[in-house]
C-alpha positions as CSV (number, residue, x, y, z in Angstrom):
1,M,-9.3,21.7,-12.6
2,L,-6.0,21.9,-10.7
3,C,-4.7,18.6,-9.4
4,D,-1.5,17.1,-8.2
5,S,-2.7,13.5,-8.4
6,L,-5.6,11.4,-9.8
7,I,-7.4,8.6,-8.0
8,F,-9.4,6.3,-10.2
9,D,-12.4,4.0,-9.8
10,M,-12.1,0.7,-11.8
11,D,-15.4,-0.6,-13.1
12,G,-17.2,1.7,-15.4
13,T,-14.3,4.2,-15.4
14,L,-11.3,2.3,-16.7
15,W,-13.0,-0.9,-18.1
16,D,-16.2,-2.7,-18.7
17,A,-16.1,-6.3,-17.2
18,V,-19.8,-6.7,-16.6
19,D,-20.2,-9.6,-18.9
20,S,-17.5,-11.5,-17.0
21,Y,-19.1,-10.6,-13.6
22,I,-22.5,-11.9,-15.0
23,K,-20.9,-15.3,-15.6
24,I,-19.2,-15.4,-12.2
25,W,-22.4,-14.5,-10.4
26,N,-24.6,-16.9,-12.3
27,D,-22.0,-19.8,-11.9
28,T,-22.0,-19.1,-8.2
29,F,-25.8,-19.2,-8.0
30,E,-25.8,-22.5,-9.9
31,Q,-22.9,-24.0,-7.8
32,L,-24.8,-23.2,-4.6
33,G,-28.1,-24.6,-6.0
34,I,-29.9,-21.2,-6.0
35,D,-31.8,-22.0,-9.1
36,A,-34.3,-19.2,-8.9
37,E,-31.7,-16.4,-9.2
38,R,-29.8,-15.2,-12.2
39,V,-28.4,-11.8,-13.2
40,D,-28.2,-10.1,-16.5
41,R,-26.4,-7.0,-17.7
42,K,-29.1,-4.5,-16.9
43,R,-29.7,-5.9,-13.4
44,L,-26.0,-6.0,-12.5
45,M,-25.1,-2.6,-14.0
46,G,-27.7,-1.1,-11.7
47,T,-25.6,-2.1,-8.7
48,M,-22.2,-1.1,-9.8
49,G,-20.1,1.1,-7.5
50,Q,-21.4,-0.7,-4.4
51,T,-19.5,-3.2,-2.2
52,L,-20.2,-6.9,-2.9
53,E,-22.1,-7.2,0.3
54,Q,-24.4,-4.3,-0.7
55,I,-24.8,-5.8,-4.2
56,L,-25.8,-9.2,-2.9
57,T,-28.3,-7.6,-0.4
58,Q,-29.9,-5.6,-3.3
59,L,-30.0,-8.6,-5.7
60,V,-31.0,-11.3,-3.3
61,P,-32.4,-9.7,-0.2
62,N,-33.9,-12.9,1.2
63,L,-30.7,-15.0,0.9
64,T,-30.1,-16.5,4.4
65,D,-26.4,-17.5,4.1
66,K,-24.8,-14.5,2.5
67,E,-21.4,-15.2,4.1
68,T,-21.1,-18.6,2.2
69,F,-22.3,-17.0,-1.0
70,L,-19.7,-14.2,-0.8
71,K,-16.9,-16.7,-0.1
72,V,-17.7,-18.8,-3.1
73,L,-18.2,-15.7,-5.3
74,D,-14.8,-14.4,-4.2
75,A,-13.2,-17.7,-5.0
76,N,-14.9,-17.9,-8.4
77,E,-13.9,-14.3,-9.2
78,T,-10.3,-14.9,-8.2
79,A,-10.1,-18.0,-10.4
80,M,-12.1,-16.8,-13.4
81,M,-11.3,-13.1,-13.9
82,P,-7.7,-13.6,-14.9
83,V,-9.1,-15.5,-17.9
84,L,-12.3,-13.6,-18.6
85,G,-11.1,-10.0,-17.8
86,G,-12.8,-7.0,-19.3
87,K,-12.5,-4.4,-22.0
88,L,-10.6,-1.1,-21.5
89,Y,-12.5,2.0,-22.6
90,P,-11.0,3.7,-25.7
91,G,-7.8,5.7,-24.9
92,V,-7.4,4.5,-21.3
93,L,-3.9,3.1,-21.5
94,D,-2.5,5.8,-23.7
95,T,-4.0,8.6,-21.5
96,L,-2.9,7.0,-18.2
97,R,0.7,6.8,-19.6
98,Q,0.6,10.4,-20.5
99,L,-0.8,11.4,-17.1
100,G,1.6,9.2,-15.2
101,Q,4.5,11.2,-16.6
102,K,3.2,14.3,-14.9
103,I,1.5,13.2,-11.6
104,P,1.0,10.1,-9.5
105,L,-2.0,7.9,-10.2
106,F,-3.9,5.8,-7.7
107,L,-6.7,3.2,-7.8
108,V,-9.5,2.9,-5.3
109,S,-12.4,0.5,-5.8
110,N,-15.2,-1.3,-3.9
111,C,-14.3,-4.6,-5.7
112,G,-13.5,-7.9,-4.1
113,S,-10.2,-9.0,-2.6
114,Y,-8.4,-9.9,-5.8
115,G,-10.3,-7.5,-8.1
116,L,-7.5,-4.9,-8.5
117,K,-4.7,-7.5,-8.8
118,N,-6.6,-9.3,-11.5
119,F,-7.3,-6.0,-13.3
120,L,-3.7,-4.9,-13.2
121,H,-2.4,-8.2,-14.4
122,F,-5.0,-8.7,-17.2
123,T,-4.4,-5.2,-18.6
124,G,-0.6,-5.1,-18.0
125,M,-0.9,-1.9,-15.8
126,E,1.1,-3.1,-12.8
127,N,3.5,-0.2,-13.2
128,I,0.9,2.5,-13.9
129,F,-0.4,3.2,-10.4
130,R,1.6,4.2,-7.4
131,D,-0.7,2.6,-4.9
132,T,-4.1,0.9,-4.8
133,R,-6.9,0.2,-2.2
134,S,-10.1,-1.8,-2.3
135,H,-12.9,-2.6,0.1
136,G,-12.4,-6.3,-0.6
137,E,-8.8,-6.1,0.6
138,N,-9.2,-4.0,3.8
139,G,-12.9,-3.8,4.5
140,L,-12.8,0.0,4.5
141,S,-15.4,2.2,2.7
142,K,-14.4,3.9,-0.5
143,A,-14.4,7.3,1.2
144,M,-12.0,6.0,3.9
145,N,-9.7,4.4,1.3
146,I,-9.6,7.6,-0.7
147,K,-8.8,9.6,2.5
148,Q,-6.1,7.1,3.4
149,I,-4.4,7.6,0.0
150,V,-4.6,11.4,0.3
151,D,-3.2,11.4,3.8
152,L,-0.4,8.8,3.2
153,Y,1.0,10.7,0.2
154,S,0.3,14.2,1.5
155,L,-1.8,15.0,-1.6
156,Q,-2.9,18.7,-1.7
157,H,-5.0,18.7,-4.9
158,A,-6.2,15.1,-5.4
159,V,-9.1,14.4,-7.7
160,Y,-11.2,11.3,-7.9
161,V,-12.4,10.0,-11.3
162,G,-15.5,7.7,-11.2
163,D,-18.8,6.9,-12.8
164,T,-21.4,6.5,-10.1
165,Q,-23.1,8.6,-7.4
166,T,-21.3,6.4,-4.8
167,D,-18.0,7.5,-6.3
168,C,-19.0,11.1,-6.1
169,N,-20.3,10.8,-2.5
170,S,-17.2,9.0,-1.4
171,A,-14.9,11.6,-3.0
172,H,-16.7,14.5,-1.4
173,Q,-16.8,12.7,2.0
174,A,-13.0,12.3,1.7
175,G,-12.8,16.1,1.0
176,I,-11.7,16.0,-2.7
177,P,-13.5,16.8,-6.0
178,M,-14.9,14.2,-8.4
179,I,-14.8,14.0,-12.2
180,W,-17.8,12.0,-13.5
181,A,-17.0,9.5,-16.3
182,A,-20.4,9.9,-18.0
183,Y,-19.7,7.1,-20.5
184,G,-19.7,4.6,-17.5
185,F,-22.5,2.8,-15.7
186,G,-24.1,5.4,-13.4
187,N,-25.7,8.8,-13.2
188,V,-24.2,11.5,-11.0
189,T,-26.1,14.6,-9.8
190,D,-23.3,16.7,-8.3
191,P,-19.9,16.1,-10.0
192,D,-17.3,18.8,-10.1
193,A,-16.5,18.1,-13.7
194,V,-17.7,15.7,-16.5
195,I,-15.8,13.8,-19.2
196,H,-17.6,11.9,-22.0
197,S,-14.5,9.9,-23.0
198,F,-11.4,9.0,-21.1
199,P,-8.9,11.1,-23.1
200,E,-10.9,14.2,-22.2
201,L,-9.1,14.1,-18.9
202,L,-6.1,15.6,-20.6
203,Q,-8.1,18.7,-21.3
204,T,-10.1,18.7,-18.0
205,I,-7.2,18.9,-15.5
206,Q,-4.3,21.2,-15.0
207,T,-1.5,19.4,-13.3
208,A,0.0,21.1,-10.2
209,Q,3.4,19.5,-10.7
């Protein structure tokens, strides 16, 4: 697949931080006295790729004060993720460094306001990506954030790498192909290419620069 740039999803593509998110969500439920609700790995993984607003509606559809919950959740994630972090998938850092020597790399996620900052700081990847966008920071959809990156940097052959159908739909809506990270959290019905481990990217793409 010819490309002049790669745009990456975070969760389920670069790392697995679900166990940390479980603690953050359950601590938030407890903090707000919502004793009947708890999440586990299976339940939370089924929502990955969506915005926090969509995840909350799916997990707790009858919650009346979603705004307060999301504010407390965001504050807890901001405070806890720098300590809890996640686990990079095998070969991610090495592969990104190799790719970054050839083409610009970008990061677009549906995470919360400090999700990408915490990820970059925890993994030491602040200098890997040329630019980043997240729904939590600007309120835009993933498709719009992808398109914003493509337009801003005049990318002619950008490719998105993600692990969920939302990632695939968003990339296609933005007018670019999508590589499915099949080792991640979701299933994708119509990807343009598939990788089963992160280093397979090196054999899957042909750089245009």
